[in-house]
C-alpha positions in Angstrom: -185.1 200.8 62.8 -182.8 201.2 65.9 -180.4 197.6 67.1 -183.6 196.8 70.4 -186.5 197.2 67.7 -184.4 195.2 64.8 -183.5 192.1 67.7 -187.4 191.9 68.4 -188.6 192.3 64.7 -185.9 189.1 64.5 -187.6 187.3 67.2 -190.8 187.8 66.4 -190.7 186.8 62.8 -191.2 183.1 64.0 -192.3 181.2 67.2 -191.1 178.1 65.6 -187.4 177.7 65.1 -186.0 178.1 61.7 -183.2 175.8 60.7 -180.2 175.8 58.5 -179.9 172.4 58.1 -181.9 169.5 57.6 -185.2 170.1 59.2 -185.1 166.6 60.1 -182.4 166.8 62.9 -184.1 166.8 66.0 -183.3 169.4 69.0 -182.3 166.5 71.1 -179.3 165.8 68.4 -177.7 169.4 68.9 -175.5 170.0 71.6 -173.6 172.9 72.9 -170.0 173.7 72.5 -167.9 176.1 74.1 -164.6 177.0 72.0 -163.6 180.3 74.1 -160.5 181.0 75.6 -162.1 180.1 79.4 -162.3 176.3 78.3 -159.6 174.6 80.0 -160.0 171.7 78.1 -159.7 173.2 74.5 -156.5 174.9 75.9 -154.6 171.6 75.9 -155.1 171.2 72.2 -153.1 172.7 69.2 -156.3 174.3 67.6 -154.1 175.5 65.0 -154.0 171.9 63.5 -157.6 171.3 61.5 -157.6 167.7 62.5 -157.0 168.2 65.9 -159.9 170.8 66.5 -161.7 168.6 64.1 -161.2 165.3 66.8 -161.9 167.5 69.8 -164.9 168.5 68.1 -166.4 165.0 67.2 -165.8 164.1 70.3 -167.9 166.2 72.3 -170.5 165.2 69.3 -169.9 161.7 69.8 -170.1 162.0 74.1 -173.7 163.7 73.8 -174.7 161.3 71.1 -175.4 164.1 68.8 -175.1 165.0 65.3 -174.1 168.7 65.5 -172.3 170.7 67.9 -172.9 175.0 68.0 -172.7 178.0 69.5 -170.1 180.9 69.5 -172.2 184.1 69.6 -170.0 187.0 71.0 -167.4 183.7 72.1 -164.2 185.7 72.7 -161.6 182.6 70.9 -158.4 182.3 70.8 -158.4 179.6 67.5 -157.8 182.6 65.7 -154.5 183.4 66.8 -153.3 181.4 64.0 -153.6 183.6 61.4 -152.8 186.7 60.6 -156.3 187.5 58.5 -157.2 188.4 62.3 -153.8 189.9 64.1 -152.2 191.8 61.6 -151.8 194.6 64.6 -151.7 193.3 68.0 -153.4 196.3 70.0 -156.3 195.3 67.8 -156.6 191.7 67.7 -159.8 189.9 66.0 -160.9 187.3 68.4 -164.6 187.9 69.1 -167.1 185.5 66.9 -169.9 187.1 65.6 -172.1 184.4 64.0 -173.3 181.1 65.1 -171.4 177.7 64.3 -172.9 174.8 63.2 -170.4 171.6 63.3 -171.2 168.4 61.8 -170.1 166.3 58.6 -168.8 167.8 55.5 -171.4 168.0 52.4 -174.1 168.5 55.1 -177.0 170.5 53.2 -177.5 173.7 54.2 -180.7 175.4 53.6 -182.2 178.9 53.7 -184.3 179.7 57.0 -186.5 182.6 55.2 -187.5 183.4 51.6 -184.1 185.7 50.0 -182.6 187.2 47.0 -178.5 185.9 46.7 -177.1 189.2 47.5 -173.3 188.2 46.5 -171.5 185.3 47.1 -167.3 185.2 47.3 -164.2 182.2 47.8 -162.5 183.8 50.6 -159.4 182.1 50.6 -157.3 184.0 53.3 -155.8 181.2 55.8 -158.3 180.8 58.5 -161.1 182.9 56.4 -164.7 181.5 55.1 -163.9 179.7 52.4 -166.3 179.6 50.0 -169.4 182.2 51.3 -173.1 183.1 50.4 -174.6 186.2 51.6 -178.6 186.5 51.0 -180.6 189.4 51.3 -184.4 188.9 52.8 -187.0 191.8 52.8 -190.0 191.2 55.5 -192.6 193.8 56.6 -190.6 196.2 54.6 -187.3 195.2 57.0 -184.1 194.3 54.9 -181.1 192.5 56.2 -179.1 190.0 55.0 -178.0 186.5 56.1 -174.2 185.1 55.7 -172.8 181.4 55.3 -169.5 180.3 55.5 -167.4 177.9 55.2 -169.3 176.0 52.3 -168.0 173.4 49.3 -166.4 175.4 46.3 -169.5 173.7 44.0 -172.1 175.4 46.3 -170.4 179.1 44.3 -170.1 177.6 41.3 -173.5 177.7 39.7 -175.2 180.7 41.9 -175.9 183.9 40.4 -176.9 187.1 42.0 -180.5 187.7 42.2 -181.6 184.4 42.5 -184.5 183.7 44.3 -184.8 181.3 47.2 -188.0 180.3 48.7 -188.0 179.6 52.9 -186.2 176.0 53.1 -184.6 175.5 49.7 -181.1 173.7 49.7 -178.6 176.8 48.9 -175.4 174.9 49.4 -172.9 172.0 51.1 -170.4 172.3 53.9 -166.9 171.8 52.2 -164.1 170.7 54.5 -160.7 172.0 55.6 -159.4 172.0 52.1 -161.3 174.7 50.8 -163.3 176.4 53.8 -159.9 178.3 55.5 -158.9 174.9 57.3 -161.1 174.4 59.8 -163.1 171.3 60.6 -166.5 171.5 58.7 -168.8 173.6 60.0 -171.2 176.4 58.9 -170.9 179.9 60.2 -174.0 181.4 60.2 -174.2 185.4 60.8 -177.1 188.2 60.5 -176.4 191.6 58.9 -177.8 194.3 59.6 -176.5 197.1 57.3 -174.0 195.1 54.9 -172.0 198.2 54.1 -170.4 197.8 51.0 -169.0 194.8 51.4 -169.5 191.8 49.1 -169.2 188.3 49.4 -167.7 188.7 52.6 -168.4 190.5 56.1 -166.5 190.5 59.2 -167.9 187.3 61.4 -165.1 187.8 63.8 -164.0 191.5 65.8 -161.8 193.0 68.1 -163.2 194.3 71.6 -163.1 198.2 70.3 -165.4 197.4 67.7 -167.6 195.1 69.5 -170.4 197.6 70.5 -170.9 198.5 66.4 -170.9 194.8 65.5 -173.2 193.7 68.0 -175.6 196.1 66.9 -175.5 195.4 63.5 -174.8 191.4 64.0 -177.6 190.4 66.4 -177.7 186.6 67.8 -178.5 184.2 64.9 -180.0 182.5 67.9 -183.3 184.9 67.8 -183.8 182.7 63.7 -182.8 179.3 65.0 -183.8 179.2 68.7 -181.7 176.9 69.8 -181.4 176.4 73.5 -177.8 177.9 74.0 
């Protein structure tokens, strides 16, 4: 299946929005958030500080009387400059975000939007990395693909096992805080992956411009499932 057909397949899985957070949260309580390098207001914030970035995010949510801020697919961000994990080679800086982030309080419950099995899990402990991460494998109409859930709590990966089955809308995890999630304000990184390659418990969630075409095809917009109004 080529990338265009895969995009159509994902979009057609459900006409209704699928959720990775509590389905009782209405659409009106989701608000878009711009964390791109072009956001001049954000450029006045010390994004190397999880508390200051968290203050920026929480203030945005509060002003809009919302519960969840979301966005970030293919967003070019400055927040990764703080970590050598993304900048080991200056000529190949990784700063393009490949998933959708959902910013909300730590310990929020995370649900699988589709029936799936646990492909792998891992605590990715590099500074600025995912922290605890779960990857699920899905097979729908004979098509296999994967979803990644990053920045979880440590408890989320303590009792889980490879091959464990989850039904649609079943709780799979809780969100972690800055102490365990790579030093970010609490949020879920949700990503779709067509070909997981040889990765286990991890997959690039940020890429460089050099590799963008590959990752854009292999990691299509998660909003094809979530159907949030971005």
